[in-house]
N, C-alpha and C positions, 0 to 999 in steps of 0.2 A: 659483516656489519656490526658496528658497535651499538647503534641506536636506530630503532625503527619507530616512526612516528605514525600514529593512526589519527586522522582528522575526521571527527564525527563522533556522535554519541548514541547512534542507532543500534539496532540489532545487528546489522551488518558490521558495524565498527566493533562491537563487543565480541561477535563471533571471530572476526579476524584477529583481534588481540589475543583471545584465548587460543585460537588455532596456531598462532606463532609459537606459543609454549608447547602445544601438543605436537607440533612438527619438530620440536627439539631446539628451538632458538633460545639461547640463554643470555643474550644481551639486553640492553635497556629497551623497555617497551613504554612509550608514553602515548596516552589517549588524550587529544585536545578536543574538547566538546563545547559548543556555543551555549547550550542551556545551563542553568544553574543546578538542575536536578541531577541525581544519579541516573544512569541509563534505565530506560523503562520501555515497556511494550506499548505500542499504539493500539493494539488490537481491542482492548477493552475500553478504550476511550470513548467511542461512539455508542457503547452499549452499557455495561455495568457501571463504569465510573460516572457517565453522564446521567444515568438513571439514579444514581446514589445507592445502588445495590452492592457495589464494590468500592472499597476505599482507594485512595490514591496510592497508598503503599502497596496494595495488591498488584499494581501495574509494574512495580520496580523489577528489574531483571537481576538475577544473581550476578554479583560482581565476579570477574575473572580472578585469576590468581592474585595474591597479595603483592607479588613482585612486579605488578604492573601499575604504573603511575597514572592517575586520572587528574586531568586539569579541566575542571568544569567552569563555565562562565567565560570561556576563552574562545571568542569567535575569530576564525581564520579569515584574513582580509587579503592576503597576497602570498603567492608561491614564486620563489625564485629558484628555478630548476638548475641554473648554473652554479649558484652558491649552496644549493641543497638547503634551503632555509624556508620555514613557514613563519610568516609574521601575523600576529594576533592584533585585535582591535586596540589593545592598550600599548602597542608598539613593541612588545616583547618578540624576539626571535627564537624560533625553536628549530635547532639544526637537526638534520636527519641523515642517515646513510641509506635507509630504505623508507619509502612512504606508502601508506594505505590511504586512499581518498575514499571516504564513506560519509560524505556530508549530506547525503539524502536529498530531499525536496522540500519545498514549503508550499502552503496552500495558495492557490491562484486566487486573487481577490479582484472583485468587479469593481468596487468603488474606492478602495484604499485601505489603510491599516485599521480603520474602524470597523471593517466587516467582521461579523461573527463567524468564525470557522471552527473546525475541529481537526487540529493537526498536532498540537502539542498538549502537554499535561496542563499547561496554564490556560490554553484555548478551552479545554473541556470544563476546567473548574469555573472559568468566567462564564461560559454558556450555561452551565448548571445553575449558577446563581440567577442569571436572567430568566431561565425557565421556571424557576421556583416562584416567580412573581407574575408569570405570564398565563394567558388562557389560549392564545392562538400562535401559530408558527407558520412562516412561508419558508419552504426549503427550496433554494435555488440550485438545481442540479439533481438528476435522477440516477447517478451512477451507484456503485457499491455503497460508498460512504454516505451519499445523500439519502439513499432509501434505508440504510441502517439508522441513521439519525432520525429520519422521519418516523420509523417504527418505534424507536425509544420515546420520542415525544408523544406519540399517540398512546403508548403504554402509560405514560405519565398523566393521561387524561386531557391532553391538549387538542385543539382542533388543528389539523395539519393540512397544508396544501403543498404539493410538490409541483415545481414548475421547471420545465426543461424545454430546449429548443427542438428536441426529437423525443419520441416515445422513450420513457425511462428505461435505462439498462440495454437498450436495443443495440448500442454500439459494442457493448461488452459481452452480452450473453448471446445475441441473436434473437430473432422474433419469437420463436416458440417458448423458450424458457423465460424471456422477458415478459411475455403475456401472462405466464403462470405467476410470476413474482408480482406483477401489477395487480393481477386479479386478487392475490392475497392481501395486497395493501389496501385495495378498495373494500375488501371485506372487513378489514380492521377499521374502517371509517376514514382512511386517508384519501383526500381528494388529489387527483392527478390532472395537471394541466399542461398541454403541449403549446408552446409559443414559437412557431416556426420562424417568425419575423423578428425574433429577439425579445430581450427583456430589458427594461429600464427601471433602475432602482431610483425612486424619486426622493426617498429619505429613509429614516430608520424604520418606518412602519408601512411604507407604500411601495407597491410595485406595479408598473404598467406592463401588460401583456396585450399587444394589439391595441384594441379600442377599449379594454377593461383595465381598471385599476383595482388591484387586490390590496387589502390591508390586513395587518396582523400585529400583535404585540412585539414579536420578534421576527427578524429575517436572518436566516442562516445561509451562508454561502458554501456550497460544496461543488465547486466548478472545476475540479481537477487540481493538479499541482504543477509546480515549476522546479526543475532541478537546481540545486544550490551550487551553481558553478560560476557565479559573479566573481568570486576571488580568484578564479583561474584565467580571467580574460587575457591577462598579459603574460601568461606563463608559457605560451607557446605550445600547450597541449591541445590536442584535436577535439573540438567541440562540434557536435552536429548542428544542423539548422534549428532545432528546437532547444538547444542548450545542453544536451546530455553529453557526458564525457565518454568519448569512443574508446573501447578497449578491443583487444584481440581475443581469441578463443580461450586464452589462459588468464583473462582479466588484467593483462598488462597494458599500460598506457604509454610508458616510455622507459628507458633503462633505470632500474631501481624504483619505479613507480607502478603501483597497481591500484585497482579500484573495485568497489563492491556496492551493491545495493541500488537504491532508487536513483542515484545520480548517474548510473551507467547506461550507456546506449550501445547496444549490439545489433548490427545489421540494420541500423536506422530506427531501432525501436527500443523503447524502455519498457520494462516489465515490473512496475512497482508493486511487489507483494512480499509477504513474509518469507515464504519458502525460498524464492529467488535471492532475497537478501542474505539468508542463512547460508545457502549453498555457495553463493559468490564470495561471502566472507571467508569460508574455508578455502575455496579456490585461490583467492587473492593472497592468503598467507602462504599457501603451498607453492604458488607460482613465484612469489617474491624470494622464497628461500631456495627453491629447486629449479627454477627456470624451465627449460624444455623437458626436464625429467618429470615434471608435474603433468598429470593427465589433463587433457583439455576439458574445459567446463561443459557439462551437458545440462541444459535447462531442465528443471523439473516443474512442468506447469501444473501446479496444484494450488487451487484457490478455495476459499470458503467465505460464506457470509451468512449472517443471521439477521432476519428482518421479517416483521409482521407474521410471526408464527412459523416461518420457514427456516430450516437449518439446511443450506445448500452447500454441498461439497462437490468440487469439480476437479477431475484429473484429465488433462488433455488440453489441446489449444482451443482458444476462443477467437472469434465468435462462432456460433453454431448455426448451420444452415439446414432448413428443412425440419422434418419431424423425426423423433427418436424411435428407436427400438425400445419397448418396455421389457426390461429383464425381470423385474420382480415388483410386486406391489401394485398400487392403484393410483392413476393420475387424479381420479375424482376425489380420492380421499387424501391426496396430497401427501402420501407416503409412498415413494416410488424410487426405484433404481432404473436409470435410463442410460442408453448408449447411442451416440452419434458416430456413424462410420463416415470417413472423409475419403474424397476421390484419390488422396495421396496414399491411401492404404492404412493410414492411422485412424485412431478412434479417440473419443472423449467420453468418459463415464461421468455421470452425475448422480449423486444421491440426494434426494429431497426428503427430509425427515425419515431417513431410512438408515437403520443401524447396520454399518458395515465398516470393518476396520480399514483404515487409510491404505494399508498395504494391499488389500484386496481391491479397493477401489482403483488404485493405481495399476494393478494387474489387469483389471477389466479395461481400463483406458489404453493399456498397451496392447490389447487385442487378445489377452488370454481368454479362452472360452468361459463363458458365464457359468457360475456354480448352480444357478437356479434357472429353470426354463421360464419363458414369458408366460404371463397369465391373461393379460389384458392388452388390448390395442391402444396405442397412444392416440390422443385427440386433443385438439385445442379447446 
């Protein structure tokens, strides 16, 4: 291959580009990214950057090798797999011999482009400016991102109400751990409203939930994401019903094409989180260069979130059913190491405000005997 093109500017794209060099590829590597900024991490956007504790520059990722070309502000709009050509919004064509698709996902919006969301660096900057003049916030969505932003807003001294059609975090964490997180949010003064019949955004300041109308200075949407595959609609590549790009066990999409990160669907499921993006970026590079000789991708289900005084680290599959085993610490004090055992024989380990190296948490999630005996019984 004389030229490999990586489409996307995310951590998955950057990892894939650098991994091509690590794997020994010495041809041309070109990264084509839609945003005008250098690659950055989305992790601090909902927390330190939004709160003003961290600068925008602190979110920037270290650039890969100097011999990798970056084209920012170049949105891919079409892929011609027969001609091996990526076309960008300005009409330019970028030829490739090998292609990595890492275009990620965009925020799902409820009313249109005017929705305030936290997905990009510009989103976080725009919302931070609005919050500086606000006294109250309505957060639409109680997933990881919604609860993180809600916690940040509350720490800034704003009145915060989280609205969701189901109990917040229930779909992601499972009832037991969700209850713990929601209790912490309420202890911090965040109001939680469940609207099973749906939510209507009336204007920039009002939301209808059932028979009630809620008002706030700012309404923020955190209603999930949508994979960026619009530019692939006429490419002939396989997209699943929700728009994710389907790959095999080695992140391959088609001959000479691989994919990584939030855009990928495996087994009918997308897993949009940091660890997955990094590992898939490495796998995609190895697979593109080595084909069947590359080891199949093995998902590493590791997640973390910081919200309302809780630092939650999770190793294992979600959601979690039933009550956990308490390995160490105290649930009442919200500093605890937990483990759920699944019927499949696997386990999920969770550390809540509990100091434990990630490698040990992953060993506990893998079923390795706990280093510390349980001291208290879990309760809700």
